[in-house]
GUTISE-928202 format. One record per residue: x negated, y negated, z of N, C-alpha, C in turn. Coordinates in steps of 0.05 Angstrom, whole numbers, plus 5000, padded with zeros to 4 digits. Atoms other than C-alpha are relative to their C-alpha. Example, Ala and Ser with C-alpha at 12.3 -4.5 7.8 and 13.67 -1.06 7.14 Angstrom:
BEGIN
4982 / 5024 / 5000 / 4754 / 5090 / 5156 / 4982 / 4976 / 5000
5016 / 5024 / 4999 / 4727 / 5021 / 5143 / 5015 / 4978 / 5014
end
This chain:
BEGIN
5015 / 4976 / 5002 / 1155 / 0192 / 5761 / 5012 / 5023 / 5010
4981 / 4976 / 4996 / 1185 / 0259 / 5757 / 4991 / 5021 / 5017
5013 / 4981 / 4982 / 1177 / 0308 / 5812 / 4996 / 5030 / 4985
5009 / 4972 / 5013 / 1146 / 0377 / 5788 / 5021 / 5021 / 5023
4976 / 4979 / 4988 / 1203 / 0433 / 5807 / 4987 / 5021 / 5016
5014 / 4979 / 4992 / 1153 / 0483 / 5814 / 4980 / 4997 / 5033
5013 / 5007 / 4977 / 1117 / 0441 / 5874 / 5014 / 4994 / 5023
4979 / 5015 / 4981 / 1177 / 0418 / 5908 / 5002 / 5027 / 5019
4994 / 4983 / 4975 / 1194 / 0451 / 5978 / 5022 / 5019 / 4994
4978 / 4976 / 5007 / 1238 / 0517 / 5972 / 5015 / 4997 / 5030
4986 / 4995 / 4970 / 1293 / 0531 / 6031 / 4989 / 5023 / 4999
5012 / 4975 / 4990 / 1269 / 0585 / 6070 / 5018 / 5008 / 5026
4977 / 4992 / 4978 / 1333 / 0610 / 6107 / 4995 / 5021 / 5016
5012 / 4976 / 4982 / 1298 / 0678 / 6126 / 4983 / 4987 / 5026
5019 / 5009 / 4982 / 1245 / 0638 / 6165 / 5018 / 4980 / 5024
4983 / 5015 / 4971 / 1296 / 0593 / 6203 / 5022 / 5022 / 5012
4986 / 4980 / 4982 / 1339 / 0654 / 6220 / 4981 / 5016 / 5023
5017 / 4982 / 4989 / 1282 / 0693 / 6241 / 4988 / 4982 / 5026
5003 / 5021 / 4980 / 1265 / 0631 / 6285 / 5021 / 4999 / 5025
4974 / 4999 / 4981 / 1334 / 0635 / 6314 / 4996 / 5026 / 5021
5001 / 4971 / 4983 / 1326 / 0705 / 6339 / 4977 / 5000 / 5021
5024 / 5003 / 4985 / 1260 / 0693 / 6365 / 5007 / 4979 / 5025
4991 / 5018 / 4979 / 1289 / 0634 / 6405 / 5019 / 5016 / 5021
4982 / 4982 / 4982 / 1342 / 0682 / 6436 / 4981 / 5016 / 5017
5020 / 4980 / 4985 / 1291 / 0729 / 6456 / 4984 / 4987 / 5017
5024 / 5011 / 4984 / 1238 / 0682 / 6484 / 5017 / 4984 / 5015
4985 / 5021 / 4985 / 1293 / 0635 / 6514 / 5009 / 5013 / 5026
4990 / 4979 / 4982 / 1324 / 0696 / 6551 / 4976 / 5012 / 5014
5017 / 4992 / 4982 / 1259 / 0721 / 6574 / 4983 / 4978 / 5025
5010 / 5017 / 4985 / 1232 / 0656 / 6601 / 5022 / 4992 / 5017
4977 / 5002 / 4990 / 1300 / 0644 / 6630 / 5000 / 5017 / 5027
5001 / 4983 / 4977 / 1293 / 0705 / 6675 / 4974 / 5003 / 5012
5023 / 5003 / 4987 / 1220 / 0693 / 6688 / 5001 / 4980 / 5018
4993 / 5019 / 4979 / 1238 / 0630 / 6722 / 5019 / 5002 / 5028
4976 / 4989 / 4977 / 1295 / 0659 / 6761 / 4984 / 5018 / 5016
5012 / 4988 / 4981 / 1251 / 0712 / 6783 / 4981 / 4986 / 5019
5021 / 5008 / 4985 / 1194 / 0666 / 6803 / 5012 / 4984 / 5023
4986 / 5012 / 4977 / 1250 / 0623 / 6846 / 5005 / 5021 / 5018
4987 / 4984 / 4985 / 1277 / 0679 / 6874 / 4975 / 5012 / 5023
5025 / 4994 / 4986 / 1209 / 0704 / 6898 / 4995 / 4977 / 5020
5007 / 5021 / 4980 / 1187 / 0639 / 6931 / 5024 / 4989 / 5019
4978 / 5013 / 4986 / 1252 / 0618 / 6956 / 5010 / 5022 / 5020
4987 / 4975 / 4979 / 1279 / 0690 / 6987 / 4976 / 5015 / 5014
5018 / 4981 / 4990 / 1210 / 0730 / 6999 / 4994 / 4991 / 5030
5001 / 5010 / 4973 / 1193 / 0690 / 7066 / 5021 / 5010 / 5018
4979 / 4993 / 4981 / 1262 / 0700 / 7092 / 5003 / 5032 / 5001
4996 / 4971 / 4993 / 1263 / 0775 / 7077 / 4974 / 5011 / 5012
5014 / 4992 / 4979 / 1195 / 0783 / 7108 / 5004 / 5000 / 5026
4996 / 5008 / 4963 / 1214 / 0754 / 7177 / 5025 / 5020 / 5002
4985 / 4979 / 4996 / 1270 / 0802 / 7168 / 4988 / 5027 / 5004
5020 / 4977 / 4998 / 1224 / 0856 / 7156 / 4988 / 5004 / 5030
5018 / 5004 / 4975 / 1180 / 0833 / 7211 / 5020 / 5006 / 5025
4976 / 4994 / 4980 / 1245 / 0833 / 7260 / 5009 / 5026 / 5002
4997 / 4968 / 4997 / 1264 / 0901 / 7239 / 4977 / 5017 / 5011
5022 / 4987 / 4986 / 1194 / 0927 / 7257 / 5000 / 4999 / 5028
5002 / 5002 / 4971 / 1197 / 0896 / 7324 / 5018 / 5013 / 5008
4979 / 4982 / 4984 / 1262 / 0928 / 7341 / 4992 / 5029 / 4996
5008 / 4970 / 5000 / 1238 / 0996 / 7316 / 4975 / 5005 / 5021
5026 / 4999 / 4982 / 1176 / 0983 / 7356 / 5008 / 5002 / 5031
4991 / 4997 / 4978 / 1219 / 0974 / 7416 / 5014 / 5027 / 5013
4984 / 4976 / 4998 / 1264 / 1033 / 7409 / 4978 / 5024 / 4998
5019 / 4972 / 4998 / 1202 / 1078 / 7399 / 4988 / 4989 / 5028
5012 / 5003 / 4972 / 1171 / 1048 / 7463 / 5019 / 5009 / 5021
4977 / 4984 / 4983 / 1237 / 1067 / 7498 / 5001 / 5027 / 5003
4997 / 4966 / 5006 / 1239 / 1134 / 7472 / 4980 / 5010 / 5014
5019 / 4984 / 4983 / 1173 / 1148 / 7497 / 4994 / 4995 / 5028
4997 / 5008 / 4964 / 1182 / 1115 / 7567 / 5017 / 5021 / 5009
4982 / 4983 / 4992 / 1239 / 1161 / 7569 / 4988 / 5030 / 4999
5013 / 4966 / 5005 / 1200 / 1228 / 7544 / 4976 / 5004 / 5026
5022 / 4997 / 4977 / 1139 / 1207 / 7595 / 5017 / 5003 / 5027
4988 / 4996 / 4978 / 1184 / 1200 / 7651 / 5013 / 5031 / 5003
4990 / 4978 / 4999 / 1217 / 1264 / 7635 / 4973 / 5026 / 5004
5022 / 4983 / 4999 / 1149 / 1299 / 7632 / 4988 / 4999 / 5025
5009 / 5004 / 4977 / 1131 / 1270 / 7698 / 5013 / 5015 / 5020
4985 / 4992 / 4983 / 1187 / 1293 / 7732 / 4998 / 5036 / 4992
5003 / 4972 / 5000 / 1176 / 1366 / 7703 / 4978 / 5008 / 5012
5019 / 4997 / 4990 / 1109 / 1359 / 7723 / 4996 / 5003 / 5037
4990 / 4995 / 4967 / 1134 / 1346 / 7798 / 5018 / 5020 / 5013
4988 / 4977 / 4993 / 1177 / 1403 / 7798 / 4987 / 5023 / 4992
5017 / 4977 / 5007 / 1125 / 1451 / 7770 / 4997 / 5013 / 5021
5010 / 4989 / 4979 / 1113 / 1505 / 7822 / 4974 / 5016 / 5000
5028 / 4983 / 5005 / 1048 / 1540 / 7787 / 4982 / 4978 / 4986
5013 / 5016 / 5017 / 0984 / 1510 / 7757 / 5005 / 5000 / 4973
4996 / 4992 / 5028 / 0999 / 1550 / 7692 / 5023 / 4984 / 4987
4980 / 5016 / 5011 / 1065 / 1517 / 7688 / 4998 / 4974 / 4993
5014 / 5031 / 5006 / 1032 / 1449 / 7697 / 4984 / 4994 / 4975
5018 / 5002 / 5035 / 0983 / 1465 / 7637 / 5017 / 4997 / 4980
4982 / 5004 / 5023 / 1040 / 1480 / 7590 / 5013 / 4979 / 5000
4984 / 5027 / 5003 / 1079 / 1421 / 7608 / 4981 / 4973 / 4994
5018 / 5017 / 5006 / 1015 / 1376 / 7603 / 4994 / 4998 / 4967
5005 / 4994 / 5024 / 0999 / 1412 / 7536 / 5026 / 4987 / 4978
4978 / 5013 / 5022 / 1070 / 1393 / 7505 / 5002 / 4971 / 5005
4997 / 5023 / 4998 / 1061 / 1325 / 7529 / 4974 / 4989 / 4986
5017 / 5004 / 5021 / 0996 / 1322 / 7491 / 5011 / 4998 / 4972
4991 / 4999 / 5030 / 1028 / 1343 / 7427 / 5020 / 4981 / 4992
4976 / 5019 / 5007 / 1087 / 1292 / 7434 / 4983 / 4976 / 5001
5009 / 5021 / 5004 / 1039 / 1238 / 7445 / 4981 / 5000 / 4973
5009 / 4997 / 5029 / 0995 / 1259 / 7381 / 5026 / 4994 / 4980
4979 / 5003 / 5020 / 1060 / 1260 / 7345 / 5004 / 4967 / 4996
4986 / 5028 / 4995 / 1078 / 1189 / 7366 / 4971 / 4981 / 4991
5018 / 5018 / 5012 / 1004 / 1161 / 7345 / 4999 / 5009 / 4971
5001 / 4999 / 5029 / 1009 / 1195 / 7275 / 5025 / 4990 / 4985
4987 / 5015 / 5017 / 1067 / 1161 / 7258 / 5006 / 4972 / 5009
5001 / 5031 / 4990 / 1053 / 1085 / 7265 / 5029 / 4986 / 4991
4980 / 5017 / 5008 / 1101 / 1029 / 7256 / 5001 / 4988 / 4969
5002 / 5007 / 5027 / 1114 / 0994 / 7187 / 4974 / 4984 / 4996
5021 / 5018 / 5001 / 1060 / 0946 / 7160 / 5010 / 4979 / 4999
4987 / 5030 / 4995 / 1076 / 0876 / 7185 / 4987 / 4981 / 4981
5012 / 5022 / 5018 / 1066 / 0829 / 7124 / 5028 / 4983 / 4992
4979 / 5013 / 5004 / 1117 / 0775 / 7128 / 5010 / 4984 / 4979
4994 / 5017 / 5025 / 1107 / 0743 / 7060 / 4992 / 4967 / 5014
4994 / 5026 / 4986 / 1093 / 0675 / 7103 / 4974 / 4982 / 4981
5017 / 5015 / 5018 / 1038 / 0650 / 7050 / 5016 / 4984 / 4981
4977 / 5011 / 5014 / 1104 / 0627 / 7012 / 5010 / 4983 / 5008
4978 / 5019 / 4982 / 1137 / 0590 / 7067 / 4976 / 4973 / 5002
5011 / 5032 / 4999 / 1106 / 0519 / 7050 / 5029 / 4981 / 4988
4983 / 5023 / 5013 / 1157 / 0464 / 7036 / 4999 / 4986 / 4973
5002 / 5013 / 5025 / 1126 / 0435 / 6978 / 4995 / 5021 / 4981
4999 / 4976 / 5022 / 1118 / 0501 / 6944 / 5034 / 5008 / 4995
4973 / 4992 / 4999 / 1193 / 0517 / 6960 / 5015 / 4976 / 4980
4987 / 5012 / 5015 / 1214 / 0449 / 6930 / 4986 / 4996 / 4969
5013 / 4998 / 5026 / 1164 / 0453 / 6867 / 5015 / 5023 / 4986
4977 / 4978 / 5007 / 1201 / 0520 / 6856 / 5029 / 4993 / 4996
4976 / 5009 / 5002 / 1268 / 0489 / 6859 / 5000 / 4981 / 4977
5005 / 5016 / 5025 / 1250 / 0435 / 6810 / 4994 / 5014 / 4976
5008 / 4983 / 5022 / 1219 / 0481 / 6766 / 5023 / 5015 / 4992
4976 / 4987 / 5007 / 1279 / 0526 / 6766 / 5020 / 4981 / 4984
4979 / 5016 / 5011 / 1327 / 0469 / 6749 / 4993 / 4985 / 4972
5013 / 5016 / 5024 / 1280 / 0433 / 6692 / 4998 / 5027 / 4980
5003 / 4976 / 5022 / 1264 / 0502 / 6660 / 5025 / 5017 / 4990
4973 / 4994 / 5004 / 1334 / 0526 / 6664 / 5012 / 4989 / 4979
4988 / 5014 / 5026 / 1359 / 0472 / 6620 / 4983 / 5001 / 4977
5015 / 4998 / 5032 / 1302 / 0474 / 6569 / 5006 / 5034 / 4991
4999 / 4976 / 5011 / 1308 / 0548 / 6564 / 5027 / 5003 / 4988
4975 / 4999 / 5013 / 1381 / 0540 / 6555 / 5004 / 4983 / 4971
5005 / 5014 / 5027 / 1371 / 0489 / 6501 / 4983 / 5019 / 4977
5018 / 4982 / 5021 / 1321 / 0543 / 6470 / 5020 / 5015 / 4993
4979 / 4975 / 5006 / 1376 / 0593 / 6472 / 5022 / 4993 / 4981
4981 / 5018 / 5012 / 1427 / 0548 / 6442 / 4992 / 4996 / 4975
5014 / 5008 / 5029 / 1383 / 0529 / 6381 / 4999 / 5026 / 4987
5003 / 4970 / 5018 / 1373 / 0609 / 6364 / 5030 / 5000 / 4990
4977 / 5001 / 5006 / 1448 / 0606 / 6358 / 5005 / 4984 / 4971
4999 / 5019 / 5022 / 1446 / 0548 / 6313 / 4982 / 5004 / 4975
5020 / 4994 / 5020 / 1386 / 0570 / 6269 / 5012 / 5021 / 4984
4984 / 4975 / 5014 / 1421 / 0640 / 6260 / 5019 / 4990 / 4978
4978 / 5010 / 5016 / 1475 / 0600 / 6229 / 4997 / 4980 / 4981
5009 / 5018 / 5022 / 1434 / 0553 / 6189 / 5017 / 4976 / 5004
4990 / 5026 / 4987 / 1456 / 0494 / 6232 / 4981 / 4978 / 5004
5022 / 5014 / 4994 / 1424 / 0427 / 6231 / 4993 / 4993 / 5026
5000 / 5001 / 4980 / 1436 / 0418 / 6300 / 4983 / 5017 / 5015
5016 / 4980 / 4985 / 1399 / 0485 / 6317 / 4973 / 4993 / 4994
5026 / 5009 / 4999 / 1337 / 0456 / 6292 / 4989 / 4984 / 5008
5006 / 5023 / 4979 / 1341 / 0394 / 6323 / 4997 / 5003 / 5032
4999 / 4991 / 4973 / 1353 / 0426 / 6387 / 4978 / 5021 / 5011
5023 / 4981 / 4999 / 1293 / 0478 / 6377 / 4977 / 4979 / 5004
5028 / 5015 / 4998 / 1246 / 0419 / 6365 / 5001 / 4983 / 5029
4997 / 5023 / 4977 / 1275 / 0375 / 6423 / 4994 / 5020 / 5031
5007 / 4980 / 4976 / 1269 / 0439 / 6474 / 4968 / 5006 / 5001
5028 / 4997 / 4999 / 1199 / 0453 / 6449 / 4981 / 4978 / 5007
5011 / 5024 / 4990 / 1177 / 0384 / 6457 / 4996 / 4995 / 5030
4993 / 5004 / 4971 / 1200 / 0379 / 6526 / 4988 / 5024 / 5013
5010 / 4976 / 4982 / 1173 / 0447 / 6546 / 4975 / 5001 / 5005
5031 / 4996 / 5001 / 1101 / 0441 / 6526 / 4987 / 4979 / 5027
5006 / 5015 / 4982 / 1088 / 0379 / 6573 / 5010 / 5011 / 5023
4984 / 4997 / 4977 / 1136 / 0403 / 6627 / 4980 / 5033 / 5017
5014 / 4975 / 4992 / 1097 / 0475 / 6632 / 4972 / 4989 / 5005
5028 / 5006 / 4995 / 1025 / 0439 / 6631 / 5006 / 4983 / 5026
4997 / 5015 / 4977 / 1056 / 0390 / 6687 / 4998 / 5019 / 5024
4995 / 4982 / 4983 / 1075 / 0450 / 6728 / 4972 / 5013 / 5008
5024 / 4990 / 5004 / 1009 / 0483 / 6716 / 4982 / 4983 / 5015
5020 / 5020 / 4988 / 0972 / 0417 / 6742 / 5007 / 4994 / 5029
4991 / 5002 / 4973 / 1016 / 0412 / 6803 / 4995 / 5022 / 5017
5004 / 4981 / 4985 / 1004 / 0480 / 6826 / 4977 / 5007 / 5012
5032 / 4998 / 5001 / 0929 / 0475 / 6826 / 4996 / 4995 / 5039
5008 / 5007 / 4968 / 0929 / 0436 / 6901 / 5016 / 5014 / 5018
4983 / 4983 / 4982 / 0980 / 0488 / 6931 / 4984 / 5029 / 5003
5012 / 4978 / 5001 / 0930 / 0547 / 6917 / 4985 / 5001 / 5024
5020 / 4998 / 4972 / 0880 / 0535 / 6980 / 5017 / 5005 / 5019
4986 / 5000 / 4976 / 0937 / 0532 / 7028 / 5014 / 5028 / 4997
4985 / 4969 / 5005 / 0969 / 0595 / 6999 / 4982 / 5024 / 5009
5020 / 4979 / 4997 / 0906 / 0635 / 6999 / 4991 / 5005 / 5035
5003 / 5001 / 4971 / 0896 / 0610 / 7076 / 5018 / 5016 / 5010
4980 / 4981 / 4986 / 0960 / 0637 / 7098 / 5003 / 5027 / 4994
5001 / 4965 / 5010 / 0953 / 0703 / 7061 / 4980 / 5008 / 5014
5023 / 4987 / 4982 / 0886 / 0712 / 7097 / 5009 / 5007 / 5029
4989 / 4997 / 4969 / 0913 / 0696 / 7165 / 5017 / 5026 / 5005
4980 / 4976 / 4997 / 0972 / 0744 / 7155 / 4985 / 5024 / 4996
5014 / 4981 / 5008 / 0924 / 0795 / 7129 / 4987 / 5012 / 5024
5018 / 4997 / 4976 / 0880 / 0788 / 7186 / 5015 / 5008 / 5028
4985 / 4993 / 4976 / 0930 / 0790 / 7239 / 5013 / 5027 / 4989
4991 / 4974 / 5006 / 0958 / 0856 / 7206 / 4982 / 5025 / 5000
5015 / 4980 / 5009 / 0898 / 0893 / 7185 / 4976 / 4998 / 5028
5022 / 5002 / 4990 / 0846 / 0869 / 7234 / 5009 / 4985 / 5030
5002 / 5010 / 4973 / 0860 / 0860 / 7312 / 4977 / 4985 / 5010
5025 / 5015 / 4985 / 0815 / 0821 / 7358 / 4979 / 5021 / 5009
5017 / 4977 / 4993 / 0751 / 0858 / 7367 / 4990 / 4990 / 5029
5014 / 5009 / 4969 / 0716 / 0861 / 7442 / 4976 / 4986 / 4993
5031 / 5011 / 5004 / 0648 / 0850 / 7406 / 5001 / 4974 / 4982
4998 / 5027 / 5014 / 0636 / 0774 / 7383 / 4986 / 5008 / 4974
5023 / 4998 / 5026 / 0581 / 0802 / 7330 / 5025 / 5014 / 4979
4983 / 4987 / 5022 / 0640 / 0843 / 7295 / 5019 / 4982 / 4992
4979 / 5019 / 5012 / 0689 / 0791 / 7298 / 4988 / 4978 / 4986
5012 / 5020 / 5024 / 0640 / 0743 / 7265 / 5000 / 5010 / 4974
5007 / 4987 / 5028 / 0621 / 0791 / 7212 / 5031 / 5004 / 4985
4975 / 4998 / 5015 / 0699 / 0798 / 7195 / 5007 / 4977 / 4992
4997 / 5031 / 5011 / 0708 / 0718 / 7194 / 4985 / 4994 / 4979
5014 / 5002 / 5018 / 0653 / 0717 / 7150 / 5014 / 5014 / 4968
4993 / 4981 / 5030 / 0682 / 0768 / 7097 / 5027 / 4994 / 4992
4972 / 5014 / 5007 / 0751 / 0740 / 7107 / 4993 / 4973 / 4987
5004 / 5028 / 5013 / 0727 / 0669 / 7089 / 4987 / 5003 / 4970
5005 / 4995 / 5027 / 0696 / 0697 / 7025 / 5027 / 5008 / 4985
4975 / 4990 / 5008 / 0758 / 0733 / 7011 / 5020 / 4979 / 4998
4985 / 5022 / 5006 / 0797 / 0673 / 7020 / 4996 / 4981 / 4981
5007 / 5010 / 5026 / 0760 / 0637 / 6970 / 5004 / 5008 / 4972
4991 / 4993 / 5025 / 0767 / 0683 / 6920 / 5030 / 5007 / 4997
4973 / 5001 / 5004 / 0840 / 0691 / 6931 / 5016 / 4970 / 4991
4988 / 5030 / 5012 / 0848 / 0614 / 6921 / 4994 / 5000 / 4970
5003 / 5000 / 5028 / 0815 / 0620 / 6851 / 5016 / 5018 / 4987
4982 / 4983 / 5020 / 0857 / 0679 / 6835 / 5026 / 4989 / 4996
4982 / 5013 / 5000 / 0917 / 0639 / 6854 / 5001 / 4980 / 4979
5002 / 5019 / 5014 / 0896 / 0583 / 6810 / 5002 / 5007 / 4966
5003 / 4992 / 5022 / 0879 / 0623 / 6755 / 5027 / 5012 / 4988
4975 / 4985 / 5005 / 0947 / 0665 / 6756 / 5022 / 4979 / 4989
4980 / 5026 / 5002 / 0991 / 0598 / 6763 / 4992 / 4986 / 4972
5004 / 5022 / 5021 / 0953 / 0554 / 6712 / 5001 / 5023 / 4975
4999 / 4981 / 5027 / 0940 / 0616 / 6661 / 5024 / 5008 / 4996
4975 / 4991 / 5005 / 1013 / 0638 / 6666 / 5014 / 4976 / 4983
4989 / 5018 / 5009 / 1034 / 0570 / 6648 / 4991 / 4995 / 4970
5016 / 5002 / 5028 / 0984 / 0559 / 6592 / 5010 / 5020 / 4978
4990 / 4980 / 5017 / 1005 / 0619 / 6556 / 5029 / 5002 / 4995
4972 / 5008 / 5002 / 1073 / 0605 / 6565 / 5008 / 4981 / 4978
4995 / 5023 / 5020 / 1067 / 0542 / 6526 / 4994 / 5009 / 4976
5006 / 4997 / 5030 / 1041 / 0573 / 6464 / 5027 / 5004 / 4980
4975 / 4994 / 5014 / 1111 / 0595 / 6442 / 5009 / 4973 / 4994
4989 / 5029 / 5012 / 1138 / 0520 / 6445 / 4983 / 4991 / 4980
5015 / 5009 / 5021 / 1078 / 0502 / 6401 / 5007 / 5009 / 4973
4995 / 4985 / 5020 / 1095 / 0556 / 6352 / 5028 / 4993 / 4990
4973 / 5015 / 5005 / 1171 / 0533 / 6352 / 4996 / 4977 / 4988
5001 / 5028 / 5015 / 1149 / 0459 / 6337 / 4989 / 5002 / 4971
5017 / 4987 / 5022 / 1104 / 0491 / 6279 / 5023 / 5005 / 4978
4982 / 4990 / 5023 / 1158 / 0528 / 6245 / 5023 / 4987 / 4994
4981 / 5023 / 5001 / 1211 / 0479 / 6259 / 5000 / 4982 / 4981
5011 / 5026 / 5018 / 1174 / 0428 / 6222 / 5001 / 5007 / 4971
5002 / 4991 / 5025 / 1169 / 0465 / 6161 / 5017 / 4989 / 4978
4977 / 5014 / 5018 / 1203 / 0428 / 6101 / 5019 / 5025 / 4991
4982 / 4978 / 5010 / 1233 / 0499 / 6081 / 5021 / 5003 / 5021
4979 / 4995 / 4977 / 1268 / 0506 / 6147 / 5014 / 4979 / 5000
4984 / 5023 / 4997 / 1292 / 0434 / 6148 / 5018 / 5001 / 4975
4972 / 5001 / 5030 / 1324 / 0446 / 6071 / 5014 / 5020 / 5011
4986 / 4982 / 4994 / 1347 / 0510 / 6099 / 5027 / 4993 / 5017
4979 / 5005 / 4984 / 1393 / 0486 / 6154 / 5014 / 4969 / 4990
4992 / 5020 / 5009 / 1406 / 0421 / 6115 / 5021 / 5004 / 4979
4980 / 4997 / 5015 / 1448 / 0457 / 6065 / 5004 / 4995 / 4973
5011 / 5004 / 5034 / 1411 / 0443 / 6001 / 4992 / 5024 / 4992
5005 / 4976 / 5013 / 1402 / 0490 / 5949 / 4970 / 4995 / 4991
5032 / 5001 / 5011 / 1326 / 0501 / 5927 / 5004 / 4994 / 4976
5002 / 5007 / 5030 / 1305 / 0470 / 5858 / 5005 / 5023 / 4980
4994 / 4971 / 5013 / 1309 / 0548 / 5835 / 5027 / 5003 / 4992
4974 / 4990 / 5004 / 1378 / 0550 / 5846 / 5017 / 4980 / 4986
4991 / 5020 / 5020 / 1394 / 0486 / 5812 / 4992 / 5008 / 4967
5003 / 4987 / 5024 / 1356 / 0510 / 5753 / 5013 / 5026 / 4988
4986 / 4981 / 5006 / 1391 / 0579 / 5750 / 5031 / 4991 / 4991
4970 / 5006 / 5000 / 1463 / 0543 / 5756 / 5001 / 4984 / 4969
5006 / 5020 / 5026 / 1437 / 0491 / 5698 / 4997 / 5016 / 4975
5009 / 4982 / 5026 / 1414 / 0551 / 5652 / 5024 / 5013 / 4997
4975 / 4978 / 5003 / 1480 / 0591 / 5665 / 5018 / 4982 / 4984
4987 / 5015 / 5018 / 1518 / 0529 / 5637 / 4986 / 4995 / 4971
5010 / 5010 / 5024 / 1472 / 0514 / 5582 / 4997 / 5030 / 4983
5001 / 4980 / 5014 / 1475 / 0589 / 5562 / 5025 / 5016 / 4990
4978 / 4998 / 5020 / 1545 / 0589 / 5536 / 5001 / 4992 / 4977
4997 / 5011 / 5032 / 1550 / 0589 / 5465 / 5022 / 4988 / 4989
4982 / 5019 / 5021 / 1585 / 0548 / 5414 / 5025 / 5016 / 4993
4983 / 4980 / 5009 / 1621 / 0610 / 5392 / 5022 / 5005 / 5023
4981 / 4994 / 4977 / 1652 / 0623 / 5465 / 5021 / 4977 / 4999
4982 / 5028 / 4995 / 1671 / 0547 / 5471 / 5024 / 5000 / 4978
4984 / 4994 / 5015 / 1707 / 0549 / 5405 / 5023 / 5026 / 5001
4980 / 4977 / 4995 / 1742 / 0614 / 5418 / 5018 / 4989 / 5021
4977 / 5012 / 4981 / 1773 / 0580 / 5484 / 5018 / 4979 / 4991
4978 / 5026 / 5009 / 1799 / 0520 / 5445 / 5020 / 5012 / 4985
4980 / 4990 / 5024 / 1831 / 0569 / 5394 / 5021 / 5011 / 5018
4990 / 4982 / 4981 / 1857 / 0612 / 5452 / 5021 / 4974 / 5008
4978 / 5019 / 4984 / 1896 / 0545 / 5481 / 5014 / 4989 / 4974
end
């Protein structure tokens, strides 16, 4: 059976090179994203503890300064000789104390909701796995741009491994969301809602924070699962495009049937007169 050259697959070097450039871009972006995620999970709790320590040191300095000023005012009041002078000193003390109240300490939020051994282990494993796969995706981009066969094979290998890896990390992150939401809510309460003397107010705040915690848990699940599912779209696209016969022919170094026909036509187009002329010249 003779194959129809019109229906035979054609080499698609432009498609292969375009996929290579996209692999370079998306592989670099994915690598930066996983580095940023690991940096946040691993470094932010430590940074938060440092901020909390700095806040406590600042508060101690402010308390010491205010105590020294208060002693100065007390000494001035004791040395005052008239009621008018005492009233002036008391007014100055009031102004200074109001300035201290209007300049509160930093907002204390130590990012402890990320301080979880399981979460840190997962971030470390994800950093290692995805760094390797994104490195393969970037390498495949260079291969496809140069129309190398290994570029297509590496792209398909990276994409085949990235899809289940991303989905696996998404599923593994779901059990971590409730704990993260709980720690987030506890720290938020400690920062914004000090203990109330009224039990009814405390119960009302606890009820609101319980609903808030449930909402944060759903939000964490949606963000972690949704982001991984969205990122998994590109590896699927890579698999589809890299599996095209035209891309396979382009990186295999084979000429398209049209090129074969043009080359054969050019040989057939040489006239007998031109051939005989060449023989006469010889």
